[in-house]
C-alpha positions as semicolon CSV with decimal commas, in nm:
position;residue;x (nm);y (nm);z (nm)
1;M;-15,370;-3,034;-12,149
2;K;-15,353;-2,985;-11,753
3;H;-15,039;-2,760;-11,849
4;H;-15,281;-2,564;-12,062
5;H;-15,546;-2,532;-11,763
6;R;-15,276;-2,388;-11,523
7;I;-15,141;-2,136;-11,779
8;L;-15,506;-2,023;-11,818
9;R;-15,586;-1,986;-11,438
10;L;-15,256;-1,825;-11,388
11;A;-15,369;-1,564;-11,631
12;V;-15,701;-1,537;-11,492
13;L;-15,559;-1,469;-11,159
14;L;-15,311;-1,207;-11,305
15;I;-15,590;-1,023;-11,453
16;R;-15,813;-1,021;-11,167
17;G;-15,520;-0,899;-10,929
18;L;-15,483;-0,619;-11,175
19;V;-15,851;-0,528;-11,163
20;T;-15,921;-0,580;-10,795
21;H;-15,636;-0,472;-10,632
22;P;-15,515;-0,093;-10,614
23;A;-15,207;0,008;-10,802
24;A;-14,901;-0,003;-10,606
25;A;-14,802;0,339;-10,433
26;E;-14,561;0,544;-10,623
27;P;-14,200;0,549;-10,480
28;P;-14,137;0,832;-10,240
29;V;-13,994;1,156;-10,394
30;R;-13,634;1,178;-10,350
31;P;-13,565;1,522;-10,142
32;V;-13,426;1,784;-10,345
33;V;-13,167;2,036;-10,194
34;P;-13,132;2,350;-10,387
35;L;-12,793;2,476;-10,417
36;D;-12,856;2,807;-10,560
37;G;-12,699;3,104;-10,382
38;E;-12,334;3,231;-10,274
39;W;-12,082;2,956;-10,185
40;Q;-11,745;2,978;-10,054
41;F;-11,498;2,936;-10,349
42;C;-11,131;2,890;-10,420
43;M;-10,936;2,781;-10,734
44;D;-10,695;2,505;-10,704
45;P;-10,444;2,560;-11,006
46;K;-10,168;2,368;-10,827
47;R;-10,356;2,071;-10,708
48;E;-10,308;2,136;-10,357
49;G;-10,661;2,068;-10,213
50;E;-10,663;1,694;-10,180
51;A;-10,323;1,693;-10,017
52;G;-10,444;1,993;-9,801
53;Q;-10,777;1,814;-9,729
54;W;-10,985;2,131;-9,829
55;F;-11,294;1,892;-9,848
56;K;-11,304;1,867;-9,458
57;P;-11,575;2,052;-9,280
58;G;-11,506;2,385;-9,130
59;V;-11,217;2,455;-9,413
60;D;-11,287;2,828;-9,513
61;F;-11,220;2,965;-9,865
62;P;-11,129;3,287;-9,912
63;D;-11,345;3,391;-10,218
64;K;-11,734;3,367;-10,298
65;I;-11,939;3,275;-10,611
66;Q;-12,277;3,282;-10,692
67;V;-12,430;2,949;-10,787
68;P;-12,561;2,897;-11,061
69;G;-12,291;3,091;-11,231
70;N;-11,981;3,068;-11,455
71;W;-11,644;3,093;-11,281
72;Q;-11,487;3,320;-11,567
73;A;-11,802;3,559;-11,566
74;Q;-11,732;3,616;-11,203
75;K;-11,368;3,669;-11,262
76;F;-11,229;3,344;-11,155
77;G;-10,992;3,120;-11,368
78;Q;-10,874;3,176;-11,716
79;E;-11,005;3,493;-11,859
80;I;-11,305;3,468;-12,130
81;R;-11,166;3,623;-12,431
82;L;-11,404;3,721;-12,693
83;I;-11,298;3,628;-13,043
84;R;-11,383;3,967;-13,171
85;H;-11,630;4,241;-13,100
86;K;-11,812;4,336;-13,414
87;R;-11,714;4,696;-13,499
88;D;-11,934;4,941;-13,630
89;F;-11,942;4,952;-14,010
90;K;-12,107;5,291;-14,044
91;G;-11,930;5,488;-14,291
92;D;-11,761;5,193;-14,476
93;G;-11,939;5,255;-14,807
94;I;-12,121;4,910;-14,814
95;V;-12,425;4,866;-15,030
96;N;-12,686;4,613;-14,965
97;M;-12,855;4,465;-15,306
98;T;-12,982;4,160;-15,109
99;G;-13,320;4,319;-15,011
100;V;-13,263;4,184;-14,675
101;A;-13,364;4,445;-14,405
102;E;-13,133;4,310;-14,147
103;L;-12,818;4,401;-14,329
104;D;-12,914;4,764;-14,367
105;E;-12,952;4,781;-13,979
106;R;-12,617;4,585;-13,952
107;Y;-12,392;4,758;-14,173
108;S;-12,559;5,092;-14,190
109;T;-12,658;5,058;-14,562
110;E;-13,003;5,233;-14,561
111;G;-13,050;5,466;-14,839
112;K;-12,743;5,366;-15,029
113;T;-12,813;5,213;-15,373
114;G;-12,539;5,312;-15,615
115;I;-12,262;5,109;-15,640
116;S;-12,008;5,348;-15,838
117;Q;-11,836;5,522;-15,557
118;T;-11,878;5,232;-15,280
119;R;-11,624;5,004;-15,169
120;L;-11,823;4,671;-15,087
121;V;-12,132;4,527;-15,241
122;L;-12,340;4,271;-15,078
123;A;-12,575;4,081;-15,313
124;D;-12,782;3,748;-15,367
125;Q;-12,718;3,754;-15,737
126;M;-12,469;3,890;-15,983
127;T;-12,584;4,176;-16,253
128;P;-12,400;4,310;-16,536
129;A;-12,341;4,647;-16,342
130;L;-12,193;4,458;-16,052
131;L;-11,968;4,262;-16,269
132;D;-11,832;4,597;-16,418
133;F;-11,818;4,724;-16,049
134;V;-11,583;4,446;-15,933
135;A;-11,388;4,445;-16,281
136;S;-11,307;4,796;-16,202
137;G;-11,156;4,733;-15,856
138;G;-11,451;4,709;-15,652
139;N;-11,549;4,423;-15,394
140;A;-11,861;4,213;-15,384
141;I;-11,987;3,927;-15,162
142;L;-12,231;3,710;-15,322
143;L;-12,467;3,526;-15,111
144;E;-12,690;3,241;-15,152
145;M;-13,032;3,263;-15,045
146;N;-13,322;2,984;-15,058
147;E;-13,593;3,010;-14,788
148;E;-13,701;2,631;-14,836
149;L;-13,346;2,462;-14,860
150;S;-13,235;2,654;-14,590
151;A;-13,510;2,563;-14,348
152;R;-13,383;2,279;-14,175
153;S;-13,179;2,378;-13,900
154;R;-13,100;2,016;-13,789
155;P;-12,934;1,837;-14,093
156;E;-13,038;1,474;-14,178
157;F;-12,810;1,208;-14,291
158;M;-12,880;1,112;-14,645
159;R;-13,226;1,286;-14,669
160;F;-13,187;1,275;-15,039
161;Q;-13,072;1,042;-15,319
162;F;-12,746;1,194;-15,460
163;R;-12,929;1,257;-15,771
164;T;-13,131;1,518;-15,601
165;Y;-12,828;1,731;-15,531
166;I;-12,704;1,721;-15,898
167;A;-13,017;1,706;-16,118
168;Y;-13,099;2,054;-16,055
169;N;-12,894;2,376;-16,028
170;T;-13,044;2,548;-15,725
171;S;-12,784;2,846;-15,702
172;R;-12,885;3,198;-15,782
173;I;-12,547;3,300;-15,851
174;M;-12,358;3,025;-16,039
175;K;-12,475;2,888;-16,378
176;E;-12,353;2,529;-16,246
177;S;-12,345;2,412;-15,887
178;I;-12,293;2,096;-15,669
179;G;-12,488;2,011;-15,361
180;I;-12,294;1,961;-15,050
181;P;-12,482;1,833;-14,750
182;Y;-12,357;1,876;-14,398
183;W;-12,358;1,489;-14,338
184;P;-12,176;1,317;-14,637
185;K;-12,314;1,005;-14,797
186;W;-12,295;0,671;-14,604
187;I;-12,069;0,769;-14,305
188;R;-12,191;0,989;-14,038
189;C;-11,887;1,217;-14,023
190;N;-11,815;1,543;-14,151
191;A;-11,652;1,538;-14,543
192;N;-11,634;1,925;-14,528
193;F;-11,302;2,118;-14,475
194;V;-11,204;2,478;-14,362
195;E;-10,884;2,603;-14,515
196;N;-10,646;2,809;-14,322
197;H;-10,725;3,168;-14,478
198;S;-10,765;3,521;-14,303
199;A;-11,101;3,583;-14,423
200;I;-11,223;3,323;-14,183
201;A;-10,932;3,315;-13,942
202;D;-11,164;3,465;-13,670
203;F;-11,452;3,234;-13,701
204;P;-11,419;2,930;-13,473
205;H;-11,320;2,608;-13,644
206;E;-11,095;2,337;-13,611
207;E;-11,032;2,300;-14,009
208;F;-11,377;2,131;-14,067
209;P;-11,734;2,281;-14,017
210;D;-11,861;2,162;-13,695
211;Y;-12,183;2,275;-13,543
212;Q;-12,109;2,648;-13,578
213;M;-12,205;2,615;-13,954
214;A;-12,463;2,324;-13,913
215;R;-12,754;2,553;-13,920
216;M;-12,634;2,748;-14,239
217;F;-12,633;2,388;-14,442
218;G;-12,973;2,351;-14,413
219;D;-13,063;2,042;-14,654
220;Y;-12,783;2,114;-14,856
221;V;-12,594;2,397;-14,998
222;S;-12,549;2,500;-15,362
223;A;-12,137;2,501;-15,394
224;V;-11,939;2,623;-15,670
225;D;-11,842;2,289;-15,873
226;F;-11,475;2,236;-15,854
227;S;-11,496;1,870;-15,965
228;G;-11,353;1,938;-16,342
229;L;-10,959;1,894;-16,302
230;D;-10,924;2,165;-16,603
231;S;-11,201;2,399;-16,507
232;V;-11,186;2,762;-16,477
233;Q;-11,296;2,706;-16,123
234;R;-10,994;2,508;-16,037
235;K;-10,737;2,720;-16,203
236;K;-10,869;3,075;-16,096
237;M;-11,092;3,037;-15,765
238;R;-10,998;2,936;-15,442
239;P;-11,212;2,732;-15,209
240;L;-11,195;2,874;-14,825
241;V;-11,442;2,597;-14,713
242;W;-11,503;2,292;-14,930
243;G;-11,668;1,949;-14,928
244;L;-11,705;1,623;-15,120
245;N;-11,986;1,434;-15,251
246;M;-12,034;1,120;-15,438
247;D;-12,276;0,928;-15,665
248;N;-12,267;0,551;-15,626
249;S;-12,402;0,509;-15,999
250;K;-12,100;0,619;-16,172
251;T;-11,725;0,527;-16,225
252;P;-11,597;0,211;-16,034
253;V;-11,328;0,282;-15,777
254;P;-11,073;0,014;-15,689
255;N;-11,141;-0,170;-15,368
256;F;-11,462;0,004;-15,332
257;P;-11,775;-0,203;-15,282
258;L;-11,997;0,007;-15,534
259;P;-11,906;0,214;-15,839
260;Q;-11,833;0,594;-15,748
261;E;-11,795;0,922;-15,876
262;F;-11,685;1,188;-15,630
263;F;-11,781;1,571;-15,664
264;Y;-11,573;1,854;-15,523
265;G;-11,795;2,158;-15,427
266;S;-11,652;2,489;-15,275
267;I;-11,893;2,630;-15,018
268;I;-11,706;2,957;-14,960
269;T;-11,504;3,079;-15,275
270;E;-11,276;3,357;-15,344
271;A;-11,181;3,495;-15,665
272;G;-10,998;3,790;-15,845
273;L;-11,229;3,943;-16,112
274;G;-11,030;4,202;-16,314
275;K;-10,892;4,457;-16,065
276;G;-11,142;4,352;-15,803
277;K;-11,233;4,070;-15,575
278;V;-11,535;3,854;-15,520
279;I;-11,638;3,597;-15,261
280;I;-11,911;3,373;-15,303
281;C;-12,072;3,221;-14,987
282;S;-12,293;2,902;-15,056
283;L;-12,390;2,880;-14,700
284;W;-12,730;2,992;-14,643
285;T;-12,583;3,291;-14,421
286;L;-12,876;3,541;-14,534
287;D;-13,140;3,324;-14,458
288;G;-12,962;3,272;-14,106
289;I;-12,930;3,617;-14,065
290;K;-13,299;3,661;-14,116
291;R;-13,371;3,407;-13,854
292;G;-13,179;3,552;-13,607
293;Y;-12,859;3,293;-13,617
294;P;-12,578;3,480;-13,434
295;E;-12,322;3,260;-13,645
296;A;-12,462;3,361;-13,955
297;G;-12,403;3,725;-13,881
298;Y;-12,061;3,675;-13,735
299;L;-11,940;3,477;-14,047
300;L;-12,056;3,749;-14,257
301;D;-11,885;4,009;-14,054
302;C;-11,572;3,814;-14,103
303;L;-11,587;3,843;-14,501
304;V;-11,676;4,200;-14,472
305;D;-11,386;4,296;-14,263
306;Y;-11,153;4,084;-14,487
307;L;-11,249;4,257;-14,803
308;L;-11,286;4,616;-14,635
309;E;-10,922;4,582;-14,505
310;G;-10,780;4,499;-14,836
311;A;-10,629;4,178;-14,744
312;A;-10,431;3,980;-15,061
313;D;-10,432;3,625;-14,915
314;S;-10,521;3,438;-15,231
315;Q;-10,259;3,467;-15,524
316;M;-10,479;3,331;-15,792
317;P;-10,483;3,494;-16,156
318;A;-10,796;3,673;-16,181
319;L;-11,111;3,570;-16,388
320;T;-11,175;3,791;-16,713
321;L;-11,497;3,925;-16,821
322;E;-11,553;3,667;-17,058
323;E;-11,500;3,367;-16,787
324;A;-11,718;3,546;-16,544
325;N;-11,984;3,586;-16,785
326;N;-11,970;3,186;-16,844
327;L;-11,978;3,129;-16,468
328;F;-12,234;3,361;-16,338
329;Q;-12,589;3,387;-16,374
330;L;-12,640;3,774;-16,485
331;K;-12,956;3,911;-16,385
């Protein structure tokens, strides 16, 4: 009982102390010394500074640099090399069928609607006329667009159960698609890959989609389904960027804790169609361009350049019109 009284008295004293005593003074603010301005500067590529005691007071350096600032931008150190300047696409005969006005300005497509005499068509859906155009030797880039699915610029891990990805076909281009999120199921690492292909050789990557593609994944992308071993997609289409997803309610995998079925989706896909060529971009590139994402515009520039230059990086057999009709949603 005495023990309880002592605890009660201590509690009362602490409360009274909090109420009757003024708050402790805030610690003094640490002095801040601004470093902005011009500084003497010297690169040390041979690591001579430590032995030469350059750190001692009174040592003068021959060059000057502005702080804050970037060394290379002030012509010191290794030169910054721009990967590529976006060239002027004016006069390249590009037709924009997406309805996205930003592409008209980017590729000088204002007023161009006919596709019979053009070199390249940008579209968000396949049409019978576009199918005939490509089969006759034209080029097309088909771009998925979905304002809701593309809205998430910071992908979450497992925001949806896997069934959400495969229950509905959210593609506007393909009759069948598979959802590929930026984060794969269960493990917080990237399970998507970038192939060595000249169409995206200029786009920065280290053989997997890092943060330069993250904002173009949104919630998930509606990728071309490559899961079937004997499918036309596997035999006649080439994945340039692809990913894996899995469903833990299906086929057991040896030595794996839960039943799994893996799905294989192509995120950027190339295919021959008759005499022409088509690229399907399942990343939310159009939505990214509308939102002002520079990486989205630059990725599309790379794909446009590749088709306009007439490169033939993929030696896959071409789709027939019948096969294309079975694969694409025709609007």
